[in-house]
N, C-alpha and C positions, 0 to 999 in steps of 0.2 A: 356850110357847116354853121348850125345855130351855134352859136356862144349861151345862149337862154337855156337850149334844152339842155345841153351836157349840164351846166349848172346845176339846173333844176332837177336831174336825174341824180345827180353826184349828193346832193340835199336831203332827198326822198330817198337814197339808198342809205341812207346815217339812219332816218329814223326808227325807234324803237317804242317799248312799251312809255321808257321813262322819257322823250325825249317828244313826245306830241304836242306839248305848247306850241312847237316852233312850225306846225301847219301851217299860222297863221303871217312867217315869214314866204311861203311860197304860194299860199290861197288868197285869196280876194274874200270878204266876208259875206259877199253872196256867194260863193262859189255852187256851182250846178256840179255832183258831182255823179256817173250812171256806172254801171256796169251789169252785167246779166245776173245779177242776184239781188241791187240793190238801186235806189235812187235817193239822192239825199239833196238839200239847197241850203245853205249856207253852211260858215266853217263850224259852227257848234255840231251842229249835226254831221257834219265829216268827222270830226275830232272824237264824238259819241262808237260813230262807226269803225273808226280805227283802233278804240279804246277795246271796242270787243275782239274784233279783229286778233289784235294782239292777244290779249289776254285768255284765248283759246286754242294759241297756238306755240310749239315748245321752242319754233325756229321762224324766224322767216324773213327771208332773204329776196332782194329784188340784183338782180346781173342785168345792166344796160349794155344792149349793144348795135343799136340802130338812133339814127337821129337826121331825122327828113323832116327838115323845115319846108313848108306848103306854102308860103304862105304869109304878107305881113302878120307877125302875133300865133302863128297856128301853124300846126305840124306834129307830126307823129315819135313817139317812142319806140322803139320794139325792145323786149326783154322776156328776162326765163327769171319766172316767179321760182322760189323752191322754200317747203315748208315743211315743219313735221307738225301730226295731231297726234294725241294720244289715241282717238280714238280711231284715224282712217288709218289702212294700211298695215298695222299691227306696228304704227308709230315711223313708220319709215319715213326717208326724207322721199318724199312728192315733188315734180319739177311740172310747170308749165309753160309752157309760152302764151305769149299774148303781146298788146301793143296796145299806146295812149296818145287819143287825139287830145290836143290842150289847145288851147285859146287862151292868150295873155295879152296884156298889156304890161306893165310894169310887174305884175303878177298872175297867178290861172285864176281864171272867172270860169271855165269850161272844161270840165276833164271825162273820157268818156274812154272806160277799158274798155275793148275788147278780148277775150279769150273764150274756152272751149269750157262751159260748166262742170260738164259730164270730165272731163281729165281732174278739175279742180275738184270736187266734192263727190257725184254721185257713184263715179266708177269705185271708189274708196271706201263707199259702205257693206258694210256684209253682205247682206239679201241682194240691198240693189244694185250691188257694184256685178253681181255674177249675173244678175238678170240683162245686164247692159251690156256684159262681156258676150252671153249666147246670143242675144239682140244683133251683136257688130257681127258673127260669126253666120248668124245667120242670113246677114244683108248683104257680106263681103262674098 
């Protein structure tokens, strides 16, 4: 069990739109962050990405439930992200399972998130969501 991963998860879960200046406590200046929708390089770009992310939602929460260190300075966090966006699913709470692969020394220098982008976004758009639901039924 990694103390680093537990501490990182606790601090990350406490972030909100008013505390993004604390990203520098978690990430190196040259952090490389990737998720299925974005790729950013450097703490400045990461802060801008998170600022935009928090500005567009009315609620955003991460609940971490898995802490797997796979080697020296590397491991996975498993989580559920819950969020509300006024233009998605009528503002209802949306939950998405995912995991983060982290590389660190004293701070994280590589962060890669894995999650279903359709479950996060596309399935909750009015027209596209109906099309994806139809495709899933046809393929299932």
